TILOLUM-226453 format. One record per residue: x, y, z of N, C-alpha, C in turn. Coordinates in steps of 0.2 Angstrom, whole numbers, padded with zeros to 4 digits, always signed. Atoms other than C-alpha are relative to their C-alpha. Layout:
XYZXYZXYZ;...
//
This chain:
+0004-0006+0000+0000+0000+0000+0004+0006+0000;-0004-0006+0000+0007+0017-0005-0004+0006+0004;+0004-0005-0004-0007+0027+0004+0001-0001+0007;+0000+0001-0007-0007+0030+0022-0006-0003+0003;+0006+0003-0003-0018+0021+0034-0003+0005+0005;+0003-0005-0004-0031+0032+0042-0002-0003+0006;+0001+0003-0006-0032+0029+0060-0003+0005+0005;+0002-0004-0006-0041+0036+0076+0001-0003+0006;-0001+0003-0007-0038+0034+0094-0006+0002+0004;+0005-0002-0004-0053+0033+0105+0002-0001+0008;-0002+0000-0007-0049+0037+0124+0007+0001+0000;-0007-0002+0000-0033+0047+0126+0002+0002+0007;-0002-0001-0007-0031+0045+0145+0007-0003+0001;-0007+0003-0002-0017+0036+0154+0004-0004-0005;-0003+0004+0005-0014+0024+0140-0001+0002-0007;+0001-0002+0007-0022+0031+0125+0004+0006-0003;-0005-0005+0002-0011+0046+0125+0006-0002-0004;-0006+0003+0003+0003+0035+0121-0002-0003-0007;+0002+0002+0006-0007+0027+0107+0001+0005-0005;+0000-0006+0005-0009+0044+0099+0008+0002-0001;-0007-0002+0001+0010+0048+0102+0003-0004-0005;-0004+0005+0005+0016+0032+0093-0003+0000-0007;+0003+0000+0007+0004+0032+0079+0001+0006-0004;-0002-0006+0003+0007+0050+0075+0007+0000-0003;-0007+0001+0002+0025+0046+0073+0001-0005-0006;-0001+0005+0006+0022+0032+0060-0001+0003-0007;+0000-0003+0007+0026+0038+0042-0006-0003-0004;+0005+0004+0004+0013+0025+0035-0007+0002+0003;+0006-0001-0003-0001+0032+0047-0002+0007-0001;+0003-0007+0000-0013+0047+0045-0004+0000+0007;+0004+0000-0006-0019+0050+0063-0005+0005-0001;+0006-0004+0002-0036+0057+0058-0003+0004+0006;+0004-0004-0005-0043+0061+0075+0002-0004+0007;+0000+0003-0007-0042+0058+0094-0006+0001+0003;+0007+0000-0003-0058+0055+0104+0000-0001+0007;+0000+0001-0007-0061+0058+0122-0006+0004+0003;+0006-0003-0003-0077+0062+0132+0001+0006+0005;-0002-0005-0005-0068+0072+0145+0001+0007-0003;+0000-0007+0003-0070+0091+0142+0008+0002-0001;-0006-0003+0001-0054+0098+0134+0006-0005-0001;-0005+0005+0001-0044+0081+0134+0002-0001-0007;-0001+0002+0007-0046+0077+0116+0004+0006-0004;-0004-0006+0003-0040+0095+0111+0007+0001+0003;-0007+0000-0003-0025+0094+0123+0004-0005-0004;-0004+0005+0004-0019+0078+0114+0001+0002-0007;+0000-0001+0007-0024+0083+0097+0005+0006-0002;-0004-0005+0002-0014+0099+0097+0007-0002+0000;-0007+0003+0000+0002+0089+0101+0002-0003-0006;-0001+0005+0006+0000+0078+0086-0003+0003-0007;+0002-0003+0006-0008+0090+0073-0006-0004-0003;+0005+0004+0003-0024+0080+0072-0007+0003+0003;+0006-0003-0002-0043+0083+0075-0002-0003+0007;+0003+0003-0007-0051+0082+0093-0007-0001-0001;+0007+0001+0000-0068+0074+0094-0002-0003+0007;+0003+0003-0006-0080+0069+0108-0004-0006-0001;+0005+0005+0002-0090+0057+0099+0003-0004-0006;-0003+0004+0005-0082+0042+0089-0004-0002-0005;+0005+0002+0005-0098+0038+0080+0001+0003-0007;+0000-0004+0006-0094+0051+0067+0006-0002-0004;-0006+0002+0003-0078+0042+0062-0001-0004-0006;+0001+0005+0005-0086+0029+0051+0000+0004-0007;-0001-0003+0006-0082+0033+0033+0006+0004-0001;-0005-0005+0000-0067+0043+0037+0007-0004+0002;-0006+0003-0002-0055+0030+0044+0000-0008-0002;-0001+0007+0002-0048+0012+0040+0001-0004+0007;-0001+0004-0006-0044+0007+0058+0000+0005+0006;+0001-0004-0006-0046+0013+0076+0003-0004+0006;-0002+0003-0006-0038+0009+0093-0004+0003+0006;+0005-0002-0006-0049+0009+0109+0004-0001+0006;-0003+0001-0007-0041+0013+0126-0004+0004+0005;+0005-0003-0005-0057+0018+0136-0001-0005+0006;+0002+0004-0005-0063+0011+0152-0003-0007-0002;+0003+0007+0003-0067-0008+0150-0007+0000-0001;+0007+0001+0001-0085-0006+0153-0003+0003-0006;+0003-0004+0006-0087+0005+0137+0003-0004-0006;-0003+0003+0006-0077-0007+0126-0005-0002-0006;+0005+0003+0005-0091-0016+0117-0005+0005-0003;+0004-0005+0003-0102-0001+0116+0003+0004-0005;-0004-0004+0005-0089+0008+0107+0002-0004-0006;-0003+0004+0005-0081-0006+0097-0005-0003-0005;+0004+0004+0004-0096-0015+0091-0002+0003-0007;+0002-0003+0006-0103-0002+0079+0006+0001-0006;-0006-0001+0005-0085+0001+0071+0001-0007-0003;-0001+0007+0003-0083-0018+0069-0005-0002-0005;+0006+0001+0004-0100-0019+0061+0001+0004-0007;-0001-0004+0006-0095-0005+0049+0006-0002-0004;-0005+0003+0004-0080-0015+0043+0007+0004+0002;-0006-0004-0002-0067-0004+0052+0005-0005+0005;-0004+0004-0004-0052-0014+0059+0001+0004+0007;+0001-0003-0007-0052-0012+0078+0005-0004+0004;-0004+0002-0006-0039-0014+0092-0002+0002+0006;+0003-0001-0006-0046-0015+0109+0005-0002+0005;-0005+0001-0005-0034-0013+0124-0003-0005+0005;+0002+0005-0005-0035-0027+0137-0004+0003+0006;+0004+0006+0002-0047-0034+0144-0004+0002-0006;+0004-0001+0006-0056-0036+0128-0007+0003+0001;+0007-0002-0001-0073-0033+0136-0001-0001+0008;+0001+0000-0007-0081-0032+0153-0003-0007+0002;+0003+0007-0001-0088-0050+0152+0002-0004-0006;-0001+0004+0005-0085-0065+0142-0006+0000-0005;+0006-0001+0004-0103-0063+0135+0001+0006-0005;-0002-0006+0005-0098-0046+0128+0005-0001-0004;-0006+0001+0005-0082-0052+0121-0002-0005-0005;+0003+0005+0005-0092-0066+0112-0003+0004-0005;+0004-0004+0005-0103-0052+0104+0005+0003-0005;-0005-0003+0004-0087-0043+0098+0003-0005-0005;-0004+0005+0005-0078-0059+0091-0005-0002-0005;+0005+0002+0005-0094-0065+0083-0002+0005-0005;+0002-0005+0005-0098-0049+0075+0006+0001-0005;-0006-0001+0004-0080-0047+0068+0001-0006-0005;+0000+0006+0004-0081-0065+0061-0005+0001-0005;+0006+0000+0005-0098-0062+0053+0001+0005-0005;-0001-0006+0005-0092-0045+0045+0006-0001-0004;-0006+0000+0003-0075-0051+0041+0005+0006+0002;-0004-0006-0002-0067-0037+0051+0005-0002+0005;-0006+0001-0004-0050-0037+0059-0002+0002+0007;+0000-0002-0007-0051-0037+0078+0006-0003+0004;-0007+0001-0004-0035-0036+0089-0001+0002+0007;+0000-0002-0008-0033-0036+0108+0007+0002+0002;-0006-0003-0002-0020-0025+0116+0003-0004+0006;-0004+0003-0006-0010-0038+0127+0007+0002-0002;-0006-0003+0001+0005-0027+0127+0006-0005+0001;-0006+0004-0002+0017-0040+0136+0002-0005-0005;-0002+0004+0005+0016-0051+0121+0005+0003-0005;-0005-0004+0004+0026-0038+0112+0006+0002+0003;-0006-0002-0003+0039-0036+0125+0006-0003-0003;-0006+0003+0003+0056-0039+0117+0003-0006+0004;-0003+0006-0004+0061-0050+0132-0004-0006-0001;+0004+0006+0001+0046-0061+0129+0002-0003-0007;-0002+0002+0007+0050-0062+0110+0007-0004+0000;-0007+0003-0001+0068-0067+0115+0000-0007+0004;+0000+0006-0004+0063-0080+0128-0004-0005-0003;+0005+0005+0001+0048-0089+0121+0003-0006-0005;-0003+0006+0004+0059-0099+0107+0004-0005+0005;-0004+0005-0004+0069-0106+0122-0005-0004+0005;+0005+0004-0004+0053-0112+0131-0004-0005-0004;+0004+0005+0003+0046-0129+0127-0002-0005+0005;+0003+0005-0005+0035-0141+0137+0003+0002+0007;-0002-0002-0007+0038-0131+0154-0004-0005+0005;+0004+0004-0005+0033-0141+0169-0002+0004+0006;+0002-0004-0005+0032-0127+0182+0002+0007-0002;-0001-0007+0002+0030-0108+0179-0002+0004+0006;+0002-0005-0005+0031-0094+0192+0001+0007-0002;+0000-0006+0002+0026-0077+0189-0002+0005+0005;+0001-0005-0004+0026-0061+0199-0001+0007-0003;+0001-0006+0003+0018-0045+0193-0003+0005+0006;+0001-0004-0006+0019-0033+0208+0001+0008-0002;+0000-0007+0002+0015-0014+0206-0002+0004+0006;+0002-0005-0006+0013+0001+0218-0007+0002-0002;+0007-0002+0001-0004+0008+0220-0001+0006-0005;+0001-0005+0006-0009+0018+0204-0004+0006+0001;+0004-0006+0000-0015+0035+0202-0006+0000-0004;+0005+0000+0005-0026+0031+0188-0006-0003+0003;+0006+0003-0002-0044+0026+0190+0000-0008+0000;+0000+0007+0000-0047+0008+0195-0007-0003-0001;+0007+0002+0001-0063+0001+0187+0000-0008+0000;+0000+0007+0001-0058-0017+0187+0005-0003+0006;-0004+0003-0005-0050-0030+0199+0007-0001-0003;-0007+0001+0002-0031-0033+0199+0001-0006-0005;+0000+0005+0004-0035-0049+0190+0000+0002-0008;+0001-0003+0007-0041-0040+0174+0004+0006-0001;-0005-0006+0001-0029-0025+0177+0007-0003-0002;-0007+0002+0000-0013-0034+0179+0001-0008-0002;-0001+0007+0001-0014-0053+0180-0002-0003-0007;+0003+0002+0007-0023-0055+0163+0006+0000-0005;-0006+0000+0004-0006-0050+0155+0003-0007+0000;-0004+0006-0001+0002-0066+0162-0004-0006-0002;+0004+0006+0002-0013-0077+0159+0000-0001-0008;-0001+0000+0007-0012-0072+0141+0006-0003-0003;-0006+0003+0001+0006-0076+0140+0000-0008+0001;+0000+0007-0001+0003-0093+0148-0004-0004-0005;+0004+0004+0005-0011-0098+0136+0004+0000-0007;-0004+0000+0007+0001-0093+0121+0006-0005+0001;-0006+0005-0001+0016-0104+0129-0002-0007+0001;+0002+0007-0002+0007-0119+0137-0005-0003-0004;+0006+0003+0003-0009-0120+0128-0006+0002+0003;+0007-0002-0003-0028-0117+0131-0003-0004+0005;+0003+0005-0005-0032-0132+0141+0002+0000+0007;-0001-0001-0007-0033-0127+0159-0004-0005+0004;+0004+0006-0003-0038-0143+0169-0003+0003+0007;+0003-0002-0006-0040-0134+0186+0003+0007+0002;-0002-0007-0003-0038-0117+0195-0002+0000+0007;+0001-0002-0007-0036-0112+0213+0002+0007+0001;-0002-0007+0000-0036-0094+0218-0002+0003+0007;+0001-0004-0006-0036-0082+0232+0001+0007-0001;-0001-0007+0002-0038-0063+0232-0002+0004+0006;+0002-0004-0006-0040-0049+0245-0001+0008-0003;+0001-0007+0001-0047-0031+0243+0003+0004+0006;-0004-0004-0005-0035-0020+0253-0001+0007+0000;+0001-0008+0000-0036-0002+0248-0006+0002-0004;+0006-0001+0004-0051-0003+0236-0006-0005+0001;+0005+0005-0001-0068-0012+0236+0001-0006-0005;-0002+0006+0005-0060-0023+0222+0006-0003+0002;-0006+0004-0002-0047-0036+0223+0006+0003-0002;-0006-0004+0001-0030-0028+0225+0006-0005-0001;-0006+0004+0000-0019-0043+0227-0003-0007-0001;+0003+0007+0001-0022-0061+0220+0005-0005-0002;-0004+0005+0002-0014-0077+0217-0004-0006-0003;+0004+0005+0003-0019-0091+0206+0005-0006-0002;-0004+0006+0001-0012-0109+0204-0004-0004-0006;+0003+0003+0005-0016-0116+0187+0003-0007-0002;-0003+0006+0002-0014-0134+0182-0003-0001-0008;+0002+0001+0007-0014-0137+0163-0001-0007-0002;+0001+0007+0002-0019-0153+0154+0007-0003-0002;-0006+0003+0001-0001-0155+0149+0004-0003+0007;-0003+0002-0007+0003-0157+0168+0004+0006+0002;-0004-0006-0003+0012-0140+0169-0004+0004+0005;+0003-0004-0005+0008-0130+0184+0003+0007+0000;-0002-0007+0000+0009-0111+0184-0003+0003+0007;+0002-0004-0006+0009-0100+0200+0001+0007-0001;+0000-0007+0003+0004-0082+0196-0002+0004+0006;+0001-0005-0005+0004-0068+0208-0001+0007-0003;+0001-0007+0003-0003-0050+0204-0002+0004+0006;+0002-0005-0005-0003-0035+0216+0001+0007-0003;-0001-0007+0002-0006-0017+0214+0001+0004+0007;-0001-0003-0007-0002-0013+0233+0007-0001+0002;-0007+0002-0003+0017-0018+0234+0004+0007+0000;-0005-0006-0001+0031-0006+0239+0005+0000-0006;-0005+0001+0006+0042-0012+0224-0004-0002-0006;+0003+0003+0006+0038-0015+0206+0004-0006-0002;-0003+0006+0003+0042-0032+0200-0004-0003-0005;+0004+0003+0005+0037-0040+0184+0005-0006-0003;-0005+0005+0002+0046-0057+0182-0004-0007-0001;+0003+0006+0001+0042-0074+0175+0006-0005+0000;-0005+0005+0001+0052-0090+0177-0003-0007-0002;+0002+0006+0003+0050-0106+0167+0005-0006+0001;-0004+0006-0002+0057-0123+0173-0003-0006-0005;+0001+0005+0004+0058-0137+0161+0005-0005+0000;-0005+0005+0000+0068-0153+0158+0006+0002-0002;-0007-0002+0001+0086-0149+0159+0001+0008-0002;-0001-0007+0001+0083-0130+0157-0004+0005+0004;+0003-0005-0004+0078-0114+0165+0000+0007-0004;+0000-0006+0004+0072-0098+0157-0003+0006+0005;+0003-0006-0004+0069-0081+0167-0001+0006-0004;+0002-0007+0004+0061-0065+0160-0001+0005+0005;+0001-0006-0004+0062-0048+0168-0003+0005-0005;+0004-0004+0005+0048-0039+0159+0002+0007+0000;-0001-0007-0001+0052-0022+0166+0007+0002-0003;-0007-0002+0002+0071-0022+0163+0001-0003-0008;+0000+0003+0007+0068-0032+0146+0007-0004+0000;-0006+0004+0000+0081-0045+0151-0002-0007+0001;+0001+0007+0000+0082-0064+0149+0006-0004+0002;-0006+0004-0001+0093-0077+0156-0003-0007-0001;+0002+0007+0001+0093-0095+0151+0006-0005+0002;-0005+0005-0002+0102-0110+0158-0002-0007-0002;+0002+0007+0002+0103-0128+0152+0006-0005+0003;-0004+0005-0002+0111-0144+0158+0003-0004-0006;-0004+0003+0006+0124-0151+0145+0004-0006+0002;-0004+0006-0001+0130-0169+0145+0007+0001-0003;-0007+0001+0002+0149-0172+0144+0002-0007-0002;-0002+0007+0002+0158-0186+0135+0003-0004+0006;-0003+0003-0006+0167-0189+0152-0002+0005+0006;+0001-0003-0006+0162-0184+0169-0007+0003+0001;+0007-0002-0002+0147-0175+0176-0002+0006-0005;+0002-0005+0005+0136-0164+0165+0001+0007+0003;-0002-0007-0002+0139-0145+0166-0006+0005-0002;+0005-0005+0001+0127-0130+0167+0003+0006-0005;-0002-0005+0005+0129-0118+0152-0006+0005-0001;+0005-0005+0001+0120-0102+0149+0002+0007+0003;-0001-0007-0003+0118-0084+0155-0005+0005-0003;+0004-0005+0003+0111-0068+0148-0001-0001-0007;+0001+0001+0007+0102-0069+0132-0001+0007-0003;+0000-0007+0004+0103-0054+0119-0007+0002-0001;+0007-0002+0001+0087-0044+0119+0001+0007-0003;+0000-0007+0003+0084-0029+0107-0005+0004+0003;+0005-0004-0004+0076-0016+0118-0005+0004-0004;+0005-0004+0004+0060-0008+0112-0006+0002+0004;+0006-0002-0004+0044+0000+0118-0006-0005-0002;+0005+0005+0002+0031-0015+0119-0006+0003-0004;+0006-0003+0003+0017-0003+0115+0001+0002-0008;-0002-0002+0007+0026+0003+0099-0001-0006-0004;+0000+0006+0004+0028-0015+0093-0007-0002-0001;+0007+0002+0001+0010-0019+0097-0004+0004-0005;+0003-0004+0005+0004-0004+0087+0002-0001-0007;-0003+0001+0006+0016-0007+0073-0003-0007-0003;+0002+0006+0002+0010-0025+0072-0008+0001-0003;+0006-0001+0002-0008-0019+0071-0001+0004-0007;+0000-0004+0007-0005-0006+0057+0003-0004-0006;-0002+0005+0005+0005-0019+0047-0005-0005-0002;+0005+0004+0001-0009-0031+0049-0006+0003-0004;+0006-0004+0004-0022-0018+0043+0003+0001-0008;-0003-0001+0007-0010-0014+0028+0001-0006-0004;-0001+0007+0004-0006-0032+0023-0006-0004+0000;+0006+0004+0000-0023-0038+0027+0001-0007+0003;-0001+0006-0004-0017-0052+0039-0003+0000+0007;+0003+0000-0007-0022-0057+0056+0006+0003+0005;-0005-0003-0004-0014-0047+0070+0003-0006+0005;-0003+0005-0004-0002-0056+0082-0004-0002+0006;+0005+0002-0005-0015-0056+0096-0007+0002-0002;+0006-0001+0003-0032-0058+0089-0006+0001+0006;+0005+0000-0005-0049-0055+0097-0002-0006+0004;+0001+0006-0003-0051-0073+0100+0005-0001+0006;-0005+0001-0005-0035-0073+0110-0002+0004+0006;+0003-0005-0005-0042-0058+0120-0005-0003+0004;+0006+0003-0003-0058-0068+0123+0003-0006+0005;-0002+0006-0004-0048-0083+0129+0004+0002+0007;-0004-0002-0006-0037-0073+0142-0006+0003+0004;+0005-0003-0004-0053-0064+0148-0004-0006+0003;+0004+0006-0002-0062-0081+0150+0004-0003+0006;-0004+0003-0006-0047-0088+0161+0000+0005+0006;+0000-0004-0006-0046-0072+0171-0007+0000+0004;+0007+0000-0003-0065-0073+0174-0001-0006+0004;+0000+0006-0004-0063-0091+0180+0004+0001+0007;-0003-0001-0006-0050-0085+0192-0004+0005+0005;+0004-0005-0004-0061-0070+0198-0005-0004+0004;+0006+0003-0003-0076-0081+0201+0002-0005+0006;-0002+0004-0005-0066-0093+0212+0002+0004+0006;-0001-0005-0006-0061-0078+0223-0006+0003+0003;
//
């Protein structure tokens, strides 16, 4: 395609403002508009990127090829569904919807219309994840900690859907979709919603994953460790670092441990996410994280939440 892809961003708050920043800098993109219902917010972001400010995204139909949605979760389906039905490619930030039933409506509408639907699970685009996953095969035990300090932004969802869902999505991509059993515990500490949660997942393969997510910790930690036969892989999401070790047999004597730091080409995960979406729109291919992937992660997160 020689022409630019016309894109709008709906919701330019905590995360959406970065959607606008990144998309505005892409030479193959025409950032047509930014949309926000908060008085003055769209104009504030629009002036930074030389685009149009809007308060109503429904007027975009007929003027754009694609849209990214970074509004509160409860509004995702209401905003995305008419755009999907109009044939506009849509990327919805995680979680895909407020419920599995709503996610099904979006996924089914996209399939019926033949519209591209992507989910913004940004951690899948973390360069450390990209470097580590080729080294992970048939893990037997996985331990993940995603701990954050109490955020200043509004919290309209439990920590399971706010933070843990990132790791549930990665687990489904690595281990597979068949989760045999789930145990979970969670506590609401500073808000009426669950602020810290732990889930123990047993997959049909026999792999067990222990996942902890917190938004009330003193320190920020985002790490995953994969244990498998004769090898170990560690990911530091925040530092974008990977370490891998394996047991290597010797012709004579005891086996030795080899490994260490794995090369990672640092980059902004959100930039990679949006670049994949734009390329998928332009090349008319599936995005790396589809609406169905988003639905699967949401269903597993819901399963964890219901146990709590």
